[in-house]
N, C-alpha and C positions, 0 to 999 in steps of 0.2 A: 731379835732384840728390838725393843720399843721403849723410848724414853722421851722426855721433854727437856728443852733448854731455852733459857731466856737470853736472847741476843741483844737486849737493850743496852747492856754494858759494853759489849764488843760484837760487832756485826759479823755475819758470815762473809767470807771472802767473795768479792765480786769476781766475775769472769776475768776481768783485767784490773790491775792496780796493785800497789805495793803497801798501802796503809796496813797497820796491824789489824788482823782479823782472825776469826776462827776458820781454819782450813778444813779440819776433819775431827773426828772423834775416834780415839783408839780404845779398843775393848781388851780388858785384861782378866786373867784368872788370878785372883788375889788370895787364894786359899792358903798357900804356904806363907806364914807370917814373915814379913820383911822382903818378900819377893813378888815381882810382877811378871807373869808369863803372858806375853803379847799373843792375842788370838786373831784379831782382824781390825780393819779400819772402816769407818763409815764417813763418806764425804758430807761436809756441812752444806745446808741449803744455801746456794749462791745468793749473796746480798741480803740474807735474812737480817731484820732489824728489831724484831719483837719476839715475844715468847712463842715458841713453836711446840706444839704437842704432836705426838705420834711420829717422831723422827724414827725411822725404821730402816733396817737392812737385813739381809740374810747372808750368812757366811757359807763357805763350803762346809761340809760335814766335819764336826769336831769330835774327837774321842776323849771322853772323860771316864775316870774310874768311878764306880758306884760310890755314892755318898754325897755329902754336902760340899758345895763349892761356892766361894764368894766371887762374883763377877762384878767388875767395875768399869766405868766409862770415863775417859779423860778427854777434855777439850784440848785440841792442839792448835796453836797459832801458826800463821805462815812463817814465823821466825823460829819455830821449833819449841817454844815454851809449852808446858803441859800443866793442866790443873791436876789436883789430887784425885785419882780414880776412886778412892774410898768415899768421896763426897757424893758420888752417884753410883751406888752399888746395890746389889741384890743377892740374896742367898738362894741358890737353887739346889734341889735334891735329885740326884740321878739314881734311879732304881734299876736293878738288873732285870 
């Protein structure tokens, strides 16, 4: 998974501190309308304050049925609030 995020509105959490910040990104399978299936988390770059490209991470192997799947990423704050994962999403096609 590879994406970009603009930390100018809310910075990545520093190693220490309690100010509101982006702690991590949660990745979801959004294929089934109205449901989010959690896949894995990606830590936010510590202390990031500007737009970052190529935020990336690798999950453990995931099993998907063949066909199209909508994958979304949600920014998660250190207080537990999340952005809409549909705002950062991509359609993937799994072929057998």
